[in-house]
Each structure stands twice: as structure tokens, then as C-alpha cells.
N, C-alpha and C positions, 0 to 999 in steps of 0.2 A: 504493500500500500504506500502511495506517495505521501511523504511527510515534508513540510515546508517550514523553514525558519521564519517566524512571523515577528517582524520588528516591533509590532504593537504589543505583543505579549512577552517577547524576549525568549521564546522557546520554540522548538520544533513541534508542529502540530499535524495530525492527519488532515489531508486535504479533502474537504467535502464541499463541493460547489453548491450553490443555491438551487440550481436546476440540474437534474440528472444528465450527465455526459455533456454538459455545456459549461464552458468557462468564459466569463466576461472579464477582460483584463484591460486596464488602462496604464500606460507608461508615459511619464513626462518626457516629451521630446526636446529638441534643441531650440534655442533662441537664434533666429537666422539673421545674423549680422556679420558672420565670418565663416571660414572653412572649418570643418570638424576636425578635432584632434583625436589622438589615439584613445584618450579617455572616453570621448563620445562613442568611439568604435566599440570599446569594451561593453558599455551599457547596452548599445544596440544589439550586439552579438549575444549577450547574456539572455536578453528577452526573446531574441529570435530563436535561440536553442530551447528555451522554456516552452515557447509556443510550439516548436517542432515536436518536442517530446510529448506534450499534451495531445497533439494531433495524432501522433503515432500510437498513443494510448487510447485512441478512439473517442477523444473529446472533440466537440465542435467548439472552436475558439473564436470568440468575437474580440478582436484585438484592436484597440484604439490607441494611437500615438499621435500627439498633437505637434503643431508648430507654433511657437510663440512668435507672432509676427507684428506685435506692437510692444515696444519696450524702450526704455531710456537709451540703451546702447544702439538700437536700430536707428532711433531718431538722431542721435549724435553722429553716427556714420553717414546717414543720408545728408545731414546738414554740411558735414565736412566735404562731401563729394558734390553737393549742389544738385541732388536728385531727389525724387520722391521716395518715401519709405518703401513703397511697393516695388520699386526697381531693385532696392537692396534685398528685400525678402525673396523676391522671385529668383534672383541670381543665386542666392545661397540655398534655397530649397532645391533648385535644380542640381546644385553642386552636391548637396546631401544625398540625393537619390543616386547620383553618379558614383559617389564614394562608396555608399552602401552596396551598390550593385557589384562593385569590384570585390567586396568582402562576402558576397553571397547572402546578404541580409535581405530578406523578403519585405516588401512594403506591408504596412499594417492593413487590416481590413478597412479601417477608416483612418484618415489622417487630417483631422480638422485644424483649421486656423482660427486663432482668437478673433480676428477681424470679421470672420463669418458668423460669429456668435454673440455679437454685441447685444441683440435683443434678449438672449438668454441670460447674459451677464447682468443686464439691467433688472430683469425680473427677479433674479436671485438677490440682488442688493435691496430691492423693494421688500422682499419677504423678510430679510434680516432687519430692516428698519421697522416694519410693521410689528415684529416680535420684540422690539426694544433691544436687539442685540447689536445695533449699529446706530450711528448718529451722523447728522449732517453739519458741516461747518462751511458756510458759504457754498461753493460749488463742489466741495469734496465730501465723500462719504467714508467713514471709518468704522471698522469692526471694533466693538467694545470688548476687549479680551477679558476684562473683569467679570463680564456677564456670562462667561462660559466656564463654569467651575472645573471642568476636566481638562483645561488647557495644560499642555505639557505631557500628556499621557503617552504620546508616541516617542518623544525625545527623552522621556524620563527626567524632565526638568520642572522644578516648582516655579510657579509664577512669582512668588515672593523673591526667590533668588534671581530670576530674570530681571525683575524690576530693580533690584538692588544693584545689579551689574550693568544695567542699561546706561548707555552714554546719554548725555543731555541732548534731547532732540531739538533740532532747530525749529520745528513746527510746534510752538507752544499752544496751539489751538487744540491739540490732542489731549484727551482726558488722562491718558497713560502713555508712557514712552513705548510700550509694547503694542499699542493699537496699530492696526495696519490698514492701508487704503483699499477700499473696494472700488472707488471711483475717484478719478483725479480731474480737477477742473482744467479747462484748456489753457495752455500757455502759448505765446507767440511762436510760430515756427513748428508747432506740433500738430499731428493729425488729431482730429476730434470728431465726435459723433453727438447728436442731440440726445438729451436725457431729461428726466424730470428735475434734475438739479442743474441743468444748463449744459453747454457744450463741454465735452471732456472725453476721457478715455479710461478703460478699465485698469485696475491694479493687477499685478501679476498673479497673485494667488487665486483670485476669484475666477480667472480664466479657466484654470484646470478643473475647478469644481463644476462650473457651468457646462463645460464641454463633456466631461466624463458622465455627468448625470443625464445630459441630453441624449447621449448615444448608448449608455449602458444601464440607465435607471438610477434611482436614488440610493440603492445599495447594490454593489456588485462584488465580484469574487476577489480579484487581485489588483492592487495598485503598486506600481514599481517605479524605480528610478535610482539614481546614484545616491550614495550615503550623504553627499553634501546637501541633498534636498530634504533630509529628515527634518531639519530645523533651519529656517522657519517655514519653508514652503509647504511641506506636507503637514506639519503641525497646524498651520493656518488653514489648509484645506479641510482638515478634520473639523476644526472649530466652526468654520462658516457653513460647511455642508451639514454636519450633525445639528448645528444650531437652527438651520433653516428647516430641515425636514423632521427633526426629532427621531431620526432613525440612524442606525450605524451606517457609515459611509462605505468603506472598503473592509472586507473581512480579513484579508491577508495582505501584509505589507512586505514587499521584497526589495532589498536595497543591495546594489553591487558595490564592491570596494573600489578604491582609487587605483589608478595607474601611477607609479612613482618613478622618479629618476633619482638614483642614489638615495633611496629611502625617503624622498620628499615628494609630496603630491605634485603631479604634473598639472600646471595651470598657466594661463596666459599672464597672470599678474606676476608670476615668478620668472617668466620668460624661458621656461624649461620644457616647453611642449613641442610635440611633433604633429603636424597635420597629417591626415591620411594621405593626401595627395603628395605631400613631401616624401613620404615613405615609398609611394608607388612611382613617382615621377622624377624625384630629384636625388635619388640615391646614385652612387658612383656607377653602379651597374643595375639599372632599373629592372632588367629582365630577371634579376635574382629575387624579386619580391612577387609573390602571388597571394591571392586571397586565402588560399588554403594554409599557406605558411603563417599568415597573420592570425587566422582562425585557430590553428593549432596552438600557437603561442598564447593567445588570449584565453583559451580554454584549459591551458595546462595547470592553472591555479584555480581553486574553488572560487566561485564568483563573489563570495562574501568577504574574502580576504584581499589584502593589497597585492599588487602585481608590479614587479620591478622591470622596467623597460631598458634593454641594452642590446648592443650588437651581439653579445654572447648568447643572450636568451633567444634572439631570432635565429642565430646559427644553430642552436640546439634543436629548435623546432624544425628547421629546414633539414638538418641531418637525420632527424627521426623520421620525417616524411620520406627522405631518400630511401631509408631502409624499408619502409612500407611499400613504396612504389616499385622498388627493385623486385620485391616479392610479387606484387600485383601485375605489373606490366611486362616483366621479364621472365622470372622463374615460373610463375603459374601459367604463362602463355605458351610455354614449351609443351609439345605433345608428348604423351607417355601412355603406353597401353597397359602398364602394370597396375592392376587394381587391387593388389593385396591389402591395401590399407584404406580403401574407400569407406568401409563401415566406420572406421575410427574417426574419419573427418566429420561425420554427422555429430558425434559426441563432442568434438572440439568446438564446432559451431554452436551447439546448444549450450555448452558451458560459457561461451562468450556472451550469448544472448542473456542468460540468467545473471551473469556478473554485471553486464551493462545495465540491465533493468534495476538490479539491486542498488547500483551506484546512483543512477538517476532518480530512483525513488527516495534516496536519502538526500533530500534537499538539492536535487540537480547537481550531484557531485561529478563534474566532468573529469576531474582528476582520476577518480576511480573508473569512470567510463573509458578513458584512454588506456588505463591499465588493462582493461578487459581485452582491448584490441592487441596489446602487447602479448597477452597470454595466447590469443588465437594465432598470432604470428609465430610465436615459439612452437606451438603445437604443429602448425602446418609445415614449418621448416623441418621438423623431425619426420613428419610423414613423407615429405618430398625426398628425403634421403633414402627412404625405402621404396618409394614409387607411388604415384597417384595417377589414375586414369585421366584422360583428357576431359571427360565429363565431370569428374570430381574437381578438377582444377577450375572449371567454369563455376561450379557451385561455390567453391571457396572464394573466388573473386566476387561473386554476387553477394555473398554474406557480408563482406567488407563494405560493398556499395550500399546495400540495403540498411544495415544497422548504422553505418557511418553517415547516412543521409540526415539522421537526427542532429548530428553535430556539424553537418555541412562539409564532411571530410570524405576522402577516398572516392571522389566523384569523377576524376579525370581519367580519360582513356590513354593519355600520354603524359609523361613526366619529363621535364626539360633539364633537370639538374643532375649533377653528380656530387659525390661526397667531397670532391676537391674544391668546388666553388664555394666562395665565402662572402657573406654579407659584411660590409664594413663601411664606416664613415658615411652612413646614409643621411645624416643631418648636415654635417659640416661641409662636405664636398658635393656640390651639385654636378650635373652632367656638364653644364656650361663652364664650370670651374676646373674640371678634371684636365689632366695633361694629355692633350690629344696628339701633339706632334712628337715624333721620336727624338728630335734634338732637344726639346724642352724636357722630356723625360730623362734623357741622358744627363742633362745639366743638373737636374734635381738629384739624381743618384750621386753625381760627383760632389755636389754640395753636401749631401748627407754624410758622405765618407770623410769630408774635410772638417765637419763640425765636431768638436770634441764632446765626449760623453758628458763632461762636467757642465757644459753649456746647455745640453739637452736636459739633463737632470734639473738644472736651475729653472729652465722654462716650465718643466713639468710641475715643479714645486710652486712656481708662481701661479700656474693654472689651478692647482689644487686650492691655493689660498683664495683665489678669485671665486671659485665655486663655493667655498666655505662661507664667503661673504655674500653669496648669491649674486655676484657680478658675472652673470652668465654671458653677457656680451663680451667681456674681456677674456673669459675662458674660451669662448668660441674663436676669438681672434688669435689667441695663442696656438690653438690647434691648427688653424689655417696657416699661420706662419710656419709651423713645423712641417705641415703637409707640403707646403711649397718647396721645402728643403728636402723632401723625400723621407720624412720621419712620420711613421704611422703610430697613432696613440690608440690603445684599446682600454676602455674603462671596464674595470672588474666589478662584480656585484657588491663587493665589500666597500666600494667607494674609492679604492686606489686605482692607479693607472699603470700600465706598462707600455713600453715603446719598442719599436724596431725600425731599422733603416730600410 
């Protein structure tokens, strides 16, 4: 039986949907003002796999994932570029679909936009005002957090502690610093819609409540997103949704962990993030990156924990897939009439299926699910040494493809890599920056040979200090300087670096 870790209760619980064999799931999507980074990819992939597994378990999944297409960051970007907000959001929604397509992430059943649900948002705000859970100040409407006694039950934070730790809010019109906007009055240069409180636009939190209830009902099965959304976004969603309807909002809350660089969360504010298209298009050898490599890497750690992103981790994922595809497209494709071990193959496939299901039923444990494939690979290699018929080989390949479809793996008919190819410098050295001319390459090698080890070590130490101070711009510049001199740096998982000429 499937068990899910529920952030709301803080424990694993048996999954029992409201309607038999139907799952209604809402996941918070991206704010579309820029390209998606690898952290967005992890969240999208986690819920893509959850959906795939539920469907493989014979559930009908109604999956809603929104786009936040009205937001301060979108408005700022549009004003900077002198274009309408819609031009910004259209560009980055298209880019999102393109990036997710490369990762094999399927579109949601419904992908609503906030701007398409203004009427629903206004109605929800009116309900909260009518119940005394919100108040109006001029053209703004705020949720009154003090009127919802259960505030903090998702994030396990007490309102008194939150109030004590709150910074002084610049808007002194609010009754409490923790109160949040349901509707914002119009300001010059911003998009606005008519409302009972005047021209304005919705607050961020109410958008997801209105869209999820519009498409899935007042109570639905699963609400998901990244851990950074637990507070305040999801906490505020619960308060306003439960406050308006008097019913439970979502029954299971699933949150994926962060992607990290050297044990720090990947984020745009820290400048240590990688966009999906940088990884696909701007690596030194872009043909070395495929959706399956990234999927394997992102699924190699349980979704709830942190995931450290590095060259080494990508290479490990790639080399592991090399081993699988060597078996699938090479060894299993060879003809063989010896069928002495065909019966044993059925037992190996069944063990894999059972181990895979047990892992996925345990809170979607993709680490255990991948281990089940490793077990099947080991079993098949043993059988191949004794002999498998051509038909049995087809069955073995199909087992990988069928079971692996839940994870979006082992779906390729051809595999382009060998164990000797290596991913490196995917961030710092782009295709346009790589040394394309033989003379330039030779000059770099000569320079690297002339540069003393002590100077290289000094540069490495300077880069480490820059990273420690979160001066990632300087750290990247040092890497580029050394790269131009023919020195390659490889960052290790423990935060240290090693180099070679």
C-alpha cells in the first residue's frame, strides 16, 4: 500500500484518495519572468514521477500546475525591457515547456494562469471579507491572520513567535505584520483589473487557492511544491482556503528538497544557479547532456532530501546509464539460441517489479526504485553468461522499458555515449568560449606547462575564499582565467577542488 510523507502531519500516512482510483493533485508552478533553473527541474520531475507512478497504479490523475503570470518580478522585468507583462510571461512559458520537454516532463492536465482567474480570485476575497477574516484598507484587501487560530499548523510555527520575529512592516495600515495581501491597489506602470475595491491586482497566495479550488474542488487529495513554499505561501493558502470554505483544503502535502551547490541552496539571489538550458546548450560538449542523464541524477536522491549538484554527480549518473544501455542496446541485442536459463529470467523480472513497487510505495523512494533496476541488471548479466534465447532477450529489454517508463528512464533505442566521455565545466565554459582553433589550444597547453604549481594553488585558494564569501562572480572569473591557461578545476562534493593541466 502506498504511504506518503505528509508535511501537514509530519509523518508517513497510507494514501487514501477522496474518490476511489482518482487522484486530484495541485502543484505550485513557476513565476514566469526568467528561465528555469535546475531547482525548478527537480520539483517538476518529482511530481511528474509521482503522477506517472499513480497512473501506473491504475489511478486517474487530475493534475493541475499553475503559472504565476502577474507578480512584482514580472512587472519589474517588463518595465526594464519596455514591454508589456504579457510579452515577458509568454516568452518564459514557452521556454518552460521547451525545457521540460527536453527533460521528458509531461504537461499537467490543466495549466492555469493567474490572469485567467481574476474573477475567481475576487470572489474568494469577497467570501473572506464577508466572514470577517479579511479587511479593506483603501484599495487593498488583507487577510487577518489573527482571525485564523490554526495559522502555522503546516510550518509548525506559532503565530506569537512569528509576530515577535517579524520585521517592522513599512505598511503601517496592516493590523498585524503577518497579515498578507489578497488584493493590491493599482500603482502606476502596473497591470490592473477592476474590482469592488477599485483597480488592482491579486496577491500571490490567493492565486493558488482560487485556481486549485476552481479546477479540483474545495478539498482535494495532494498539494505539492518545493520546501521553500511551506512558509509563507502554503501556510497562507491553508489559512485563506480553510477560512473561506470551513473545510480542509488539501489532505496530503508533499514538498521536495532543495538542489544545492557545495551544501548551499541553489538560488538566483546567491548567484549559484544553473538554468536548464545552460546545462543543455552551453556546456563545453552539449551532446554529452541528455534528458535521461539529468533525470537519473535528479532521481538518485529521495525527493524529500537535499541534492548536491556537481560535475561529478552528473558523470556518475551518465556512467551508470552507460552500463544500463550497454546491456540494453548491445549485449541483449545479440542473438542467442541457448534457452537454458529462460525460466530464470521470469523470476528476475518479477523480483525487480516487486522491489520497484515496494520502493515507490514507500513515499516514492526513487533511490530504492533505481536499486531494483541494478538488481535486475546483475541478474541478467549472470544469465547472459550462461545463455539467453533471442526471445528472452526481447522480454528483458521490454521489462526495463516498461517498468522504467514510470521514472522516464530506459526509453531510448540508441545510446550515444561511452564510458570514456566526461561531462565537465558545463557552467563556466560555454561553446562560444571553448578553444576551437588548434593553435589556441596548443598555446593554452604551453601556458599551463609554464605556470608553476604554486601559482595555480594560490589561485585555487583565492577561488575557495571567494566562494566562502559567496562572491561567486569572482570565483567564476578565476576558473575562467585558469581555463584559458589550460588548467581544469573539478569541484568535489566535500567543497574542495582539485586541478589538472
